[in-house]
PyMOL Python script that loads the backbone (N, CA, C, O; Angstrom):
from pymol import cmd

cmd.read_pdbstr("""\
ATOM      1  N   MET A   1      -8.843   4.741   6.233  1.00  0.00           N
ATOM      2  CA  MET A   1      -8.055   3.515   6.177  1.00  0.00           C
ATOM      3  C   MET A   1      -7.234   3.428   7.465  1.00  0.00           C
ATOM      4  O   MET A   1      -6.583   4.395   7.860  1.00  0.00           O
ATOM      5  N   THR A   2      -7.270   2.279   8.106  1.00  0.00           N
ATOM      6  CA  THR A   2      -6.504   2.089   9.333  1.00  0.00           C
ATOM      7  C   THR A   2      -5.024   1.939   8.998  1.00  0.00           C
ATOM      8  O   THR A   2      -4.680   1.651   7.852  1.00  0.00           O
ATOM      9  N   PRO A   3      -4.140   2.129   9.982  1.00  0.00           N
ATOM     10  CA  PRO A   3      -2.710   1.962   9.716  1.00  0.00           C
ATOM     11  C   PRO A   3      -2.348   0.570   9.189  1.00  0.00           C
ATOM     12  O   PRO A   3      -1.537   0.464   8.269  1.00  0.00           O
ATOM     13  N   ILE A   4      -2.922  -0.490   9.741  1.00  0.00           N
ATOM     14  CA  ILE A   4      -2.602  -1.843   9.262  1.00  0.00           C
ATOM     15  C   ILE A   4      -3.080  -2.027   7.821  1.00  0.00           C
ATOM     16  O   ILE A   4      -2.407  -2.683   7.026  1.00  0.00           O
ATOM     17  N   GLU A   5      -4.225  -1.460   7.483  1.00  0.00           N
ATOM     18  CA  GLU A   5      -4.729  -1.539   6.111  1.00  0.00           C
ATOM     19  C   GLU A   5      -3.810  -0.775   5.153  1.00  0.00           C
ATOM     20  O   GLU A   5      -3.558  -1.217   4.032  1.00  0.00           O
ATOM     21  N   LYS A   6      -3.317   0.370   5.608  1.00  0.00           N
ATOM     22  CA  LYS A   6      -2.411   1.163   4.785  1.00  0.00           C
ATOM     23  C   LYS A   6      -1.115   0.401   4.513  1.00  0.00           C
ATOM     24  O   LYS A   6      -0.622   0.393   3.385  1.00  0.00           O
ATOM     25  N   VAL A   7      -0.564  -0.237   5.545  1.00  0.00           N
ATOM     26  CA  VAL A   7       0.668  -1.020   5.375  1.00  0.00           C
ATOM     27  C   VAL A   7       0.408  -2.213   4.459  1.00  0.00           C
ATOM     28  O   VAL A   7       1.208  -2.484   3.563  1.00  0.00           O
ATOM     29  N   ARG A   8      -0.676  -2.916   4.664  1.00  0.00           N
ATOM     30  CA  ARG A   8      -0.992  -4.076   3.816  1.00  0.00           C
ATOM     31  C   ARG A   8      -1.222  -3.672   2.362  1.00  0.00           C
ATOM     32  O   ARG A   8      -0.846  -4.405   1.447  1.00  0.00           O
ATOM     33  N   ALA A   9      -1.835  -2.515   2.148  1.00  0.00           N
ATOM     34  CA  ALA A   9      -2.031  -2.034   0.773  1.00  0.00           C
ATOM     35  C   ALA A   9      -0.690  -1.746   0.109  1.00  0.00           C
ATOM     36  O   ALA A   9      -0.507  -2.019  -1.077  1.00  0.00           O
ATOM     37  N   GLU A  10       0.233  -1.203   0.866  1.00  0.00           N
ATOM     38  CA  GLU A  10       1.566  -0.921   0.307  1.00  0.00           C
ATOM     39  C   GLU A  10       2.314  -2.222   0.028  1.00  0.00           C
ATOM     40  O   GLU A  10       2.975  -2.353  -1.002  1.00  0.00           O
ATOM     41  N   ILE A  11       2.211  -3.170   0.937  1.00  0.00           N
ATOM     42  CA  ILE A  11       2.869  -4.469   0.751  1.00  0.00           C
ATOM     43  C   ILE A  11       2.341  -5.160  -0.502  1.00  0.00           C
ATOM     44  O   ILE A  11       3.097  -5.830  -1.206  1.00  0.00           O
ATOM     45  N   ALA A  12       1.069  -5.005  -0.780  1.00  0.00           N
ATOM     46  CA  ALA A  12       0.452  -5.663  -1.941  1.00  0.00           C
ATOM     47  C   ALA A  12       1.073  -5.208  -3.262  1.00  0.00           C
ATOM     48  O   ALA A  12       0.910  -5.876  -4.283  1.00  0.00           O
ATOM     49  N   ARG A  13       1.772  -4.093  -3.250  1.00  0.00           N
ATOM     50  CA  ARG A  13       2.410  -3.588  -4.457  1.00  0.00           C
ATOM     51  C   ARG A  13       3.717  -4.316  -4.783  1.00  0.00           C
ATOM     52  O   ARG A  13       4.307  -4.086  -5.839  1.00  0.00           O
ATOM     53  N   TYR A  14       4.171  -5.192  -3.883  1.00  0.00           N
ATOM     54  CA  TYR A  14       5.447  -5.883  -4.037  1.00  0.00           C
ATOM     55  C   TYR A  14       5.235  -7.388  -4.208  1.00  0.00           C
ATOM     56  O   TYR A  14       4.412  -7.995  -3.524  1.00  0.00           O
ATOM     57  N   ASP A  15       5.987  -7.968  -5.122  1.00  0.00           N
ATOM     58  CA  ASP A  15       5.980  -9.416  -5.337  1.00  0.00           C
ATOM     59  C   ASP A  15       7.433  -9.826  -5.547  1.00  0.00           C
ATOM     60  O   ASP A  15       8.125  -9.251  -6.387  1.00  0.00           O
ATOM     61  N   HIS A  16       7.892 -10.802  -4.800  1.00  0.00           N
ATOM     62  CA  HIS A  16       9.289 -11.220  -4.832  1.00  0.00           C
ATOM     63  C   HIS A  16       9.346 -12.719  -5.097  1.00  0.00           C
ATOM     64  O   HIS A  16       8.489 -13.468  -4.626  1.00  0.00           O
ATOM     65  N   ALA A  17      10.337 -13.154  -5.840  1.00  0.00           N
ATOM     66  CA  ALA A  17      10.460 -14.571  -6.195  1.00  0.00           C
ATOM     67  C   ALA A  17      10.832 -15.449  -4.996  1.00  0.00           C
ATOM     68  O   ALA A  17      10.461 -16.621  -4.949  1.00  0.00           O
ATOM     69  N   LEU A  18      11.556 -14.894  -4.041  1.00  0.00           N
ATOM     70  CA  LEU A  18      12.061 -15.678  -2.923  1.00  0.00           C
ATOM     71  C   LEU A  18      11.339 -15.422  -1.603  1.00  0.00           C
ATOM     72  O   LEU A  18      11.246 -16.316  -0.762  1.00  0.00           O
ATOM     73  N   LEU A  19      10.828 -14.203  -1.417  1.00  0.00           N
ATOM     74  CA  LEU A  19      10.298 -13.796  -0.124  1.00  0.00           C
ATOM     75  C   LEU A  19       8.811 -13.472  -0.173  1.00  0.00           C
ATOM     76  O   LEU A  19       8.289 -13.043  -1.202  1.00  0.00           O
ATOM     77  N   ASP A  20       8.137 -13.683   0.956  1.00  0.00           N
ATOM     78  CA  ASP A  20       6.753 -13.253   1.164  1.00  0.00           C
ATOM     79  C   ASP A  20       6.758 -12.120   2.168  1.00  0.00           C
ATOM     80  O   ASP A  20       7.546 -12.121   3.113  1.00  0.00           O
ATOM     81  N   PHE A  21       5.872 -11.146   1.963  1.00  0.00           N
ATOM     82  CA  PHE A  21       5.746 -10.005   2.854  1.00  0.00           C
ATOM     83  C   PHE A  21       4.322  -9.943   3.383  1.00  0.00           C
ATOM     84  O   PHE A  21       3.362 -10.212   2.661  1.00  0.00           O
ATOM     85  N   SER A  22       4.203  -9.586   4.648  1.00  0.00           N
ATOM     86  CA  SER A  22       2.893  -9.372   5.247  1.00  0.00           C
ATOM     87  C   SER A  22       3.061  -8.371   6.389  1.00  0.00           C
ATOM     88  O   SER A  22       4.163  -7.884   6.641  1.00  0.00           O
ATOM     89  N   ALA A  23       1.973  -8.074   7.068  1.00  0.00           N
ATOM     90  CA  ALA A  23       2.010  -7.191   8.230  1.00  0.00           C
ATOM     91  C   ALA A  23       1.094  -7.754   9.290  1.00  0.00           C
ATOM     92  O   ALA A  23       0.107  -8.426   8.991  1.00  0.00           O
ATOM     93  N   ARG A  24       1.433  -7.472  10.525  1.00  0.00           N
ATOM     94  CA  ARG A  24       0.592  -7.927  11.633  1.00  0.00           C
ATOM     95  C   ARG A  24       0.586  -6.862  12.724  1.00  0.00           C
ATOM     96  O   ARG A  24       1.493  -6.036  12.823  1.00  0.00           O
ATOM     97  N   GLU A  25      -0.458  -6.909  13.531  1.00  0.00           N
ATOM     98  CA  GLU A  25      -0.518  -6.057  14.715  1.00  0.00           C
ATOM     99  C   GLU A  25      -0.054  -6.905  15.880  1.00  0.00           C
ATOM    100  O   GLU A  25      -0.544  -8.012  16.103  1.00  0.00           O
ATOM    101  N   GLN A  26       0.900  -6.365  16.620  1.00  0.00           N
ATOM    102  CA  GLN A  26       1.477  -7.092  17.744  1.00  0.00           C
ATOM    103  C   GLN A  26       1.623  -6.127  18.914  1.00  0.00           C
ATOM    104  O   GLN A  26       2.397  -5.172  18.842  1.00  0.00           O
ATOM    105  N   LYS A  27       0.889  -6.370  19.979  1.00  0.00           N
ATOM    106  CA  LYS A  27       0.955  -5.532  21.179  1.00  0.00           C
ATOM    107  C   LYS A  27       0.727  -4.057  20.851  1.00  0.00           C
ATOM    108  O   LYS A  27       1.441  -3.189  21.353  1.00  0.00           O
ATOM    109  N   GLY A  28      -0.250  -3.782  20.022  1.00  0.00           N
ATOM    110  CA  GLY A  28      -0.609  -2.420  19.676  1.00  0.00           C
ATOM    111  C   GLY A  28       0.272  -1.767  18.630  1.00  0.00           C
ATOM    112  O   GLY A  28       0.044  -0.612  18.269  1.00  0.00           O
ATOM    113  N   ALA A  29       1.270  -2.478  18.138  1.00  0.00           N
ATOM    114  CA  ALA A  29       2.164  -1.937  17.112  1.00  0.00           C
ATOM    115  C   ALA A  29       1.995  -2.735  15.824  1.00  0.00           C
ATOM    116  O   ALA A  29       1.471  -3.850  15.830  1.00  0.00           O
ATOM    117  N   ILE A  30       2.442  -2.151  14.738  1.00  0.00           N
ATOM    118  CA  ILE A  30       2.396  -2.841  13.446  1.00  0.00           C
ATOM    119  C   ILE A  30       3.798  -3.313  13.103  1.00  0.00           C
ATOM    120  O   ILE A  30       4.771  -2.574  13.252  1.00  0.00           O
ATOM    121  N   GLU A  31       3.888  -4.540  12.647  1.00  0.00           N
ATOM    122  CA  GLU A  31       5.174  -5.114  12.257  1.00  0.00           C
ATOM    123  C   GLU A  31       5.130  -5.571  10.807  1.00  0.00           C
ATOM    124  O   GLU A  31       4.145  -6.151  10.351  1.00  0.00           O
ATOM    125  N   LEU A  32       6.200  -5.304  10.103  1.00  0.00           N
ATOM    126  CA  LEU A  32       6.434  -5.865   8.783  1.00  0.00           C
ATOM    127  C   LEU A  32       6.954  -7.274   9.005  1.00  0.00           C
ATOM    128  O   LEU A  32       7.824  -7.487   9.850  1.00  0.00           O
ATOM    129  N   VAL A  33       6.432  -8.239   8.257  1.00  0.00           N
ATOM    130  CA  VAL A  33       6.837  -9.637   8.393  1.00  0.00           C
ATOM    131  C   VAL A  33       7.430 -10.087   7.060  1.00  0.00           C
ATOM    132  O   VAL A  33       6.803  -9.955   6.009  1.00  0.00           O
ATOM    133  N   ILE A  34       8.659 -10.626   7.126  1.00  0.00           N
ATOM    134  CA  ILE A  34       9.331 -11.126   5.932  1.00  0.00           C
ATOM    135  C   ILE A  34       9.723 -12.570   6.198  1.00  0.00           C
ATOM    136  O   ILE A  34      10.303 -12.884   7.238  1.00  0.00           O
ATOM    137  N   GLN A  35       9.400 -13.454   5.247  1.00  0.00           N
ATOM    138  CA  GLN A  35       9.805 -14.846   5.381  1.00  0.00           C
ATOM    139  C   GLN A  35      10.013 -15.451   4.003  1.00  0.00           C
ATOM    140  O   GLN A  35       9.472 -14.986   3.000  1.00  0.00           O
ATOM    141  N   LEU A  36      10.814 -16.502   3.994  1.00  0.00           N
ATOM    142  CA  LEU A  36      11.029 -17.227   2.745  1.00  0.00           C
ATOM    143  C   LEU A  36       9.736 -17.887   2.308  1.00  0.00           C
ATOM    144  O   LEU A  36       8.953 -18.339   3.143  1.00  0.00           O
ATOM    145  N   LYS A  37       9.509 -17.946   1.005  1.00  0.00           N
ATOM    146  CA  LYS A  37       8.318 -18.637   0.501  1.00  0.00           C
ATOM    147  C   LYS A  37       8.312 -20.100   0.929  1.00  0.00           C
ATOM    148  O   LYS A  37       7.249 -20.676   1.163  1.00  0.00           O
ATOM    149  N   SER A  38       9.492 -20.701   1.030  1.00  0.00           N
ATOM    150  CA  SER A  38       9.586 -22.114   1.423  1.00  0.00           C
ATOM    151  C   SER A  38       9.383 -22.311   2.921  1.00  0.00           C
ATOM    152  O   SER A  38       9.198 -23.441   3.373  1.00  0.00           O
ATOM    153  N   ARG A  39       9.415 -21.232   3.694  1.00  0.00           N
ATOM    154  CA  ARG A  39       9.203 -21.263   5.151  1.00  0.00           C
ATOM    155  C   ARG A  39      10.227 -22.140   5.877  1.00  0.00           C
ATOM    156  O   ARG A  39       9.939 -22.651   6.959  1.00  0.00           O
ATOM    157  N   GLU A  40      11.410 -22.319   5.298  1.00  0.00           N
ATOM    158  CA  GLU A  40      12.414 -23.206   5.890  1.00  0.00           C
ATOM    159  C   GLU A  40      13.221 -22.556   7.012  1.00  0.00           C
ATOM    160  O   GLU A  40      13.740 -23.262   7.877  1.00  0.00           O
ATOM    161  N   LEU A  41      13.336 -21.241   7.016  1.00  0.00           N
ATOM    162  CA  LEU A  41      14.120 -20.552   8.031  1.00  0.00           C
ATOM    163  C   LEU A  41      13.236 -19.623   8.848  1.00  0.00           C
ATOM    164  O   LEU A  41      12.022 -19.563   8.658  1.00  0.00           O
ATOM    165  N   HIS A  42      13.861 -18.915   9.744  1.00  0.00           N
ATOM    166  CA  HIS A  42      13.117 -18.042  10.651  1.00  0.00           C
ATOM    167  C   HIS A  42      12.393 -16.917   9.908  1.00  0.00           C
ATOM    168  O   HIS A  42      12.676 -16.619   8.747  1.00  0.00           O
ATOM    169  N   THR A  43      11.470 -16.323  10.609  1.00  0.00           N
ATOM    170  CA  THR A  43      10.701 -15.202  10.092  1.00  0.00           C
ATOM    171  C   THR A  43      11.279 -13.921  10.672  1.00  0.00           C
ATOM    172  O   THR A  43      11.656 -13.875  11.843  1.00  0.00           O
ATOM    173  N   TYR A  44      11.346 -12.887   9.852  1.00  0.00           N
ATOM    174  CA  TYR A  44      11.904 -11.598  10.256  1.00  0.00           C
ATOM    175  C   TYR A  44      10.761 -10.642  10.570  1.00  0.00           C
ATOM    176  O   TYR A  44       9.844 -10.483   9.763  1.00  0.00           O
ATOM    177  N   PHE A  45      10.809 -10.007  11.730  1.00  0.00           N
ATOM    178  CA  PHE A  45       9.787  -9.050  12.148  1.00  0.00           C
ATOM    179  C   PHE A  45      10.444  -7.687  12.331  1.00  0.00           C
ATOM    180  O   PHE A  45      11.484  -7.578  12.980  1.00  0.00           O
ATOM    181  N   ALA A  46       9.838  -6.648  11.760  1.00  0.00           N
ATOM    182  CA  ALA A  46      10.380  -5.293  11.864  1.00  0.00           C
ATOM    183  C   ALA A  46       9.252  -4.327  12.189  1.00  0.00           C
ATOM    184  O   ALA A  46       8.279  -4.243  11.440  1.00  0.00           O
ATOM    185  N   PRO A  47       9.366  -3.596  13.294  1.00  0.00           N
ATOM    186  CA  PRO A  47       8.304  -2.660  13.673  1.00  0.00           C
ATOM    187  C   PRO A  47       8.236  -1.474  12.716  1.00  0.00           C
ATOM    188  O   PRO A  47       9.252  -1.030  12.181  1.00  0.00           O
ATOM    189  N   ILE A  48       7.031  -0.974  12.513  1.00  0.00           N
ATOM    190  CA  ILE A  48       6.818   0.218  11.704  1.00  0.00           C
ATOM    191  C   ILE A  48       6.207   1.275  12.612  1.00  0.00           C
ATOM    192  O   ILE A  48       5.150   1.053  13.203  1.00  0.00           O
ATOM    193  N   HIS A  49       6.853   2.400  12.724  1.00  0.00           N
ATOM    194  CA  HIS A  49       6.393   3.456  13.626  1.00  0.00           C
ATOM    195  C   HIS A  49       5.142   4.128  13.054  1.00  0.00           C
ATOM    196  O   HIS A  49       5.082   4.407  11.856  1.00  0.00           O
ATOM    197  N   PRO A  50       4.148   4.387  13.901  1.00  0.00           N
ATOM    198  CA  PRO A  50       2.906   5.030  13.422  1.00  0.00           C
ATOM    199  C   PRO A  50       3.140   6.343  12.670  1.00  0.00           C
ATOM    200  O   PRO A  50       2.440   6.623  11.697  1.00  0.00           O
ATOM    201  N   ARG A  51       4.109   7.151  13.103  1.00  0.00           N
ATOM    202  CA  ARG A  51       4.345   8.430  12.413  1.00  0.00           C
ATOM    203  C   ARG A  51       4.830   8.206  10.987  1.00  0.00           C
ATOM    204  O   ARG A  51       4.581   9.033  10.109  1.00  0.00           O
ATOM    205  N   ASP A  52       5.531   7.076  10.746  1.00  0.00           N
ATOM    206  CA  ASP A  52       5.989   6.766   9.390  1.00  0.00           C
ATOM    207  C   ASP A  52       4.808   6.381   8.495  1.00  0.00           C
ATOM    208  O   ASP A  52       4.774   6.734   7.316  1.00  0.00           O
ATOM    209  N   ILE A  53       3.859   5.667   9.056  1.00  0.00           N
ATOM    210  CA  ILE A  53       2.684   5.253   8.288  1.00  0.00           C
ATOM    211  C   ILE A  53       1.846   6.470   7.897  1.00  0.00           C
ATOM    212  O   ILE A  53       1.298   6.520   6.796  1.00  0.00           O
ATOM    213  N   GLU A  54       1.748   7.439   8.787  1.00  0.00           N
ATOM    214  CA  GLU A  54       0.937   8.633   8.550  1.00  0.00           C
ATOM    215  C   GLU A  54       1.635   9.674   7.672  1.00  0.00           C
ATOM    216  O   GLU A  54       0.990  10.595   7.173  1.00  0.00           O
ATOM    217  N   HIS A  55       2.923   9.534   7.484  1.00  0.00           N
ATOM    218  CA  HIS A  55       3.677  10.530   6.710  1.00  0.00           C
ATOM    219  C   HIS A  55       3.245  10.508   5.238  1.00  0.00           C
ATOM    220  O   HIS A  55       3.010   9.429   4.692  1.00  0.00           O
ATOM    221  N   PRO A  56       3.136  11.669   4.584  1.00  0.00           N
ATOM    222  CA  PRO A  56       2.723  11.721   3.172  1.00  0.00           C
ATOM    223  C   PRO A  56       3.658  10.951   2.227  1.00  0.00           C
ATOM    224  O   PRO A  56       3.240  10.520   1.153  1.00  0.00           O
ATOM    225  N   GLN A  57       4.904  10.785   2.626  1.00  0.00           N
ATOM    226  CA  GLN A  57       5.871  10.069   1.792  1.00  0.00           C
ATOM    227  C   GLN A  57       5.976   8.584   2.163  1.00  0.00           C
ATOM    228  O   GLN A  57       6.969   7.932   1.843  1.00  0.00           O
ATOM    229  N   PHE A  58       4.951   8.053   2.836  1.00  0.00           N
ATOM    230  CA  PHE A  58       4.999   6.665   3.291  1.00  0.00           C
ATOM    231  C   PHE A  58       5.378   5.664   2.202  1.00  0.00           C
ATOM    232  O   PHE A  58       6.208   4.797   2.477  1.00  0.00           O
ATOM    233  N   PRO A  59       4.836   5.718   0.998  1.00  0.00           N
ATOM    234  CA  PRO A  59       5.242   4.721  -0.008  1.00  0.00           C
ATOM    235  C   PRO A  59       6.752   4.698  -0.261  1.00  0.00           C
ATOM    236  O   PRO A  59       7.333   3.632  -0.467  1.00  0.00           O
ATOM    237  N   TRP A  60       7.373   5.856  -0.246  1.00  0.00           N
ATOM    238  CA  TRP A  60       8.828   5.914  -0.494  1.00  0.00           C
ATOM    239  C   TRP A  60       9.630   5.470   0.716  1.00  0.00           C
ATOM    240  O   TRP A  60      10.601   4.724   0.591  1.00  0.00           O
ATOM    241  N   THR A  61       9.217   5.934   1.888  1.00  0.00           N
ATOM    242  CA  THR A  61       9.954   5.520   3.084  1.00  0.00           C
ATOM    243  C   THR A  61       9.741   4.038   3.361  1.00  0.00           C
ATOM    244  O   THR A  61      10.639   3.360   3.859  1.00  0.00           O
ATOM    245  N   PHE A  62       8.543   3.532   3.035  1.00  0.00           N
ATOM    246  CA  PHE A  62       8.291   2.102   3.215  1.00  0.00           C
ATOM    247  C   PHE A  62       9.205   1.282   2.301  1.00  0.00           C
ATOM    248  O   PHE A  62       9.757   0.267   2.725  1.00  0.00           O
ATOM    249  N   GLN A  63       9.365   1.720   1.051  1.00  0.00           N
ATOM    250  CA  GLN A  63      10.224   0.971   0.132  1.00  0.00           C
ATOM    251  C   GLN A  63      11.653   0.898   0.663  1.00  0.00           C
ATOM    252  O   GLN A  63      12.273  -0.165   0.644  1.00  0.00           O
ATOM    253  N   ARG A  64      12.170   2.017   1.132  1.00  0.00           N
ATOM    254  CA  ARG A  64      13.531   2.011   1.684  1.00  0.00           C
ATOM    255  C   ARG A  64      13.608   1.081   2.896  1.00  0.00           C
ATOM    256  O   ARG A  64      14.554   0.304   3.026  1.00  0.00           O
ATOM    257  N   TYR A  65      12.622   1.161   3.774  1.00  0.00           N
ATOM    258  CA  TYR A  65      12.594   0.316   4.962  1.00  0.00           C
ATOM    259  C   TYR A  65      12.500  -1.160   4.582  1.00  0.00           C
ATOM    260  O   TYR A  65      13.199  -1.996   5.154  1.00  0.00           O
ATOM    261  N   LEU A  66      11.647  -1.476   3.629  1.00  0.00           N
ATOM    262  CA  LEU A  66      11.505  -2.855   3.160  1.00  0.00           C
ATOM    263  C   LEU A  66      12.831  -3.382   2.626  1.00  0.00           C
ATOM    264  O   LEU A  66      13.238  -4.491   2.970  1.00  0.00           O
ATOM    265  N   TYR A  67      13.504  -2.606   1.795  1.00  0.00           N
ATOM    266  CA  TYR A  67      14.786  -3.035   1.232  1.00  0.00           C
ATOM    267  C   TYR A  67      15.847  -3.188   2.318  1.00  0.00           C
ATOM    268  O   TYR A  67      16.641  -4.128   2.282  1.00  0.00           O
ATOM    269  N   ASP A  68      15.865  -2.281   3.272  1.00  0.00           N
ATOM    270  CA  ASP A  68      16.805  -2.406   4.385  1.00  0.00           C
ATOM    271  C   ASP A  68      16.527  -3.674   5.197  1.00  0.00           C
ATOM    272  O   ASP A  68      17.455  -4.378   5.594  1.00  0.00           O
ATOM    273  N   CYS A  69      15.259  -3.955   5.436  1.00  0.00           N
ATOM    274  CA  CYS A  69      14.886  -5.159   6.191  1.00  0.00           C
ATOM    275  C   CYS A  69      15.226  -6.428   5.419  1.00  0.00           C
ATOM    276  O   CYS A  69      15.680  -7.411   6.005  1.00  0.00           O
ATOM    277  N   MET A  70      15.005  -6.409   4.105  1.00  0.00           N
ATOM    278  CA  MET A  70      15.363  -7.573   3.286  1.00  0.00           C
ATOM    279  C   MET A  70      16.865  -7.831   3.381  1.00  0.00           C
ATOM    280  O   MET A  70      17.294  -8.977   3.513  1.00  0.00           O
ATOM    281  N   HIS A  71      17.650  -6.778   3.315  1.00  0.00           N
ATOM    282  CA  HIS A  71      19.103  -6.915   3.431  1.00  0.00           C
ATOM    283  C   HIS A  71      19.462  -7.532   4.779  1.00  0.00           C
ATOM    284  O   HIS A  71      20.233  -8.489   4.839  1.00  0.00           O
ATOM    285  N   ASP A  72      18.907  -6.989   5.856  1.00  0.00           N
ATOM    286  CA  ASP A  72      19.197  -7.512   7.192  1.00  0.00           C
ATOM    287  C   ASP A  72      18.793  -8.978   7.316  1.00  0.00           C
ATOM    288  O   ASP A  72      19.532  -9.789   7.873  1.00  0.00           O
ATOM    289  N   TYR A  73      17.630  -9.305   6.799  1.00  0.00           N
ATOM    290  CA  TYR A  73      17.124 -10.682   6.866  1.00  0.00           C
ATOM    291  C   TYR A  73      18.065 -11.644   6.133  1.00  0.00           C
ATOM    292  O   TYR A  73      18.402 -12.705   6.658  1.00  0.00           O
ATOM    293  N   LEU A  74      18.482 -11.278   4.937  1.00  0.00           N
ATOM    294  CA  LEU A  74      19.368 -12.146   4.171  1.00  0.00           C
ATOM    295  C   LEU A  74      20.741 -12.255   4.817  1.00  0.00           C
ATOM    296  O   LEU A  74      21.352 -13.324   4.779  1.00  0.00           O
ATOM    297  N   VAL A  75      21.235 -11.187   5.402  1.00  0.00           N
ATOM    298  CA  VAL A  75      22.530 -11.245   6.089  1.00  0.00           C
ATOM    299  C   VAL A  75      22.435 -12.162   7.309  1.00  0.00           C
ATOM    300  O   VAL A  75      23.387 -12.880   7.618  1.00  0.00           O
ATOM    301  N   GLU A  76      21.312 -12.144   7.992  1.00  0.00           N
ATOM    302  CA  GLU A  76      21.131 -13.023   9.160  1.00  0.00           C
ATOM    303  C   GLU A  76      21.209 -14.499   8.785  1.00  0.00           C
ATOM    304  O   GLU A  76      21.416 -15.340   9.660  1.00  0.00           O
ATOM    305  N   MET A  77      21.050 -14.830   7.518  1.00  0.00           N
ATOM    306  CA  MET A  77      21.062 -16.226   7.088  1.00  0.00           C
ATOM    307  C   MET A  77      22.470 -16.788   6.902  1.00  0.00           C
ATOM    308  O   MET A  77      22.619 -17.988   6.668  1.00  0.00           O
ATOM    309  N   PHE A  78      23.503 -15.953   6.999  1.00  0.00           N
ATOM    310  CA  PHE A  78      24.855 -16.484   6.899  1.00  0.00           C
ATOM    311  C   PHE A  78      25.077 -17.523   7.980  1.00  0.00           C
ATOM    312  O   PHE A  78      24.721 -17.311   9.139  1.00  0.00           O
ATOM    313  N   VAL A  79      25.661 -18.639   7.601  1.00  0.00           N
ATOM    314  CA  VAL A  79      26.009 -19.686   8.552  1.00  0.00           C
ATOM    315  C   VAL A  79      27.411 -19.425   9.100  1.00  0.00           C
ATOM    316  O   VAL A  79      27.706 -19.730  10.256  1.00  0.00           O
ATOM    317  N   HIS A  80      28.263 -18.862   8.259  1.00  0.00           N
ATOM    318  CA  HIS A  80      29.633 -18.566   8.659  1.00  0.00           C
ATOM    319  C   HIS A  80      30.130 -17.371   7.869  1.00  0.00           C
ATOM    320  O   HIS A  80      29.818 -17.225   6.688  1.00  0.00           O
ATOM    321  N   THR A  81      30.907 -16.514   8.525  1.00  0.00           N
ATOM    322  CA  THR A  81      31.557 -15.386   7.860  1.00  0.00           C
ATOM    323  C   THR A  81      32.999 -15.304   8.347  1.00  0.00           C
ATOM    324  O   THR A  81      33.345 -15.967   9.324  1.00  0.00           O
ATOM    325  N   PRO A  82      33.844 -14.516   7.702  1.00  0.00           N
ATOM    326  CA  PRO A  82      35.226 -14.373   8.191  1.00  0.00           C
ATOM    327  C   PRO A  82      35.283 -13.818   9.623  1.00  0.00           C
ATOM    328  O   PRO A  82      36.276 -14.019  10.323  1.00  0.00           O
ATOM    329  N   GLN A  83      34.237 -13.132  10.055  1.00  0.00           N
ATOM    330  CA  GLN A  83      34.223 -12.570  11.401  1.00  0.00           C
ATOM    331  C   GLN A  83      33.677 -13.543  12.456  1.00  0.00           C
ATOM    332  O   GLN A  83      33.641 -13.210  13.640  1.00  0.00           O
ATOM    333  N   SER A  84      33.261 -14.720  12.041  1.00  0.00           N
ATOM    334  CA  SER A  84      32.728 -15.698  12.988  1.00  0.00           C
ATOM    335  C   SER A  84      33.785 -16.084  14.010  1.00  0.00           C
ATOM    336  O   SER A  84      34.956 -16.253  13.672  1.00  0.00           O
ATOM    337  N   LEU A  85      33.367 -16.222  15.251  1.00  0.00           N
ATOM    338  CA  LEU A  85      34.311 -16.568  16.310  1.00  0.00           C
ATOM    339  C   LEU A  85      34.708 -18.045  16.281  1.00  0.00           C
ATOM    340  O   LEU A  85      35.827 -18.397  16.654  1.00  0.00           O
ATOM    341  N   ASP A  86      33.804 -18.894  15.846  1.00  0.00           N
ATOM    342  CA  ASP A  86      34.113 -20.329  15.792  1.00  0.00           C
ATOM    343  C   ASP A  86      34.873 -20.644  14.503  1.00  0.00           C
ATOM    344  O   ASP A  86      34.475 -20.199  13.427  1.00  0.00           O
ATOM    345  N   PRO A  87      35.945 -21.396  14.602  1.00  0.00           N
ATOM    346  CA  PRO A  87      36.701 -21.751  13.386  1.00  0.00           C
ATOM    347  C   PRO A  87      35.899 -22.708  12.515  1.00  0.00           C
ATOM    348  O   PRO A  87      35.126 -23.533  13.002  1.00  0.00           O
ATOM    349  N   ARG A  88      36.102 -22.575  11.257  1.00  0.00           N
ATOM    350  CA  ARG A  88      35.404 -23.443  10.300  1.00  0.00           C
ATOM    351  C   ARG A  88      36.054 -24.825  10.298  1.00  0.00           C
ATOM    352  O   ARG A  88      37.279 -24.937  10.357  1.00  0.00           O
ATOM    353  N   PRO A  89      35.241 -25.873  10.231  1.00  0.00           N
ATOM    354  CA  PRO A  89      35.825 -27.233  10.225  1.00  0.00           C
ATOM    355  C   PRO A  89      36.654 -27.518   8.974  1.00  0.00           C
ATOM    356  O   PRO A  89      37.201 -28.612   8.832  1.00  0.00           O
TER     357      PRO A  89
END
""", "prot")
cmd.dss("prot")
cmd.show_as("cartoon", "prot")
cmd.util.cbc("prot")
cmd.orient("prot")
């Protein structure tokens, strides 16, 4: 099984009500792709290191990585936070 096939097989184990997951090869590397099902906002790309894919614990490390990426993606969607430099209207 190729690395991209291994990542796609792992992704197939997940189904989310709000998000779609996929993988792509980009410039010789594999990236996890996360986007809203509605496709209204940007797409999140996260590289996956080849050594992580080959590791025997890949399903577990992938789950942690996926959850971390989902968190980052959702946080990026904030329009305003208390730390924003621009004052709120």
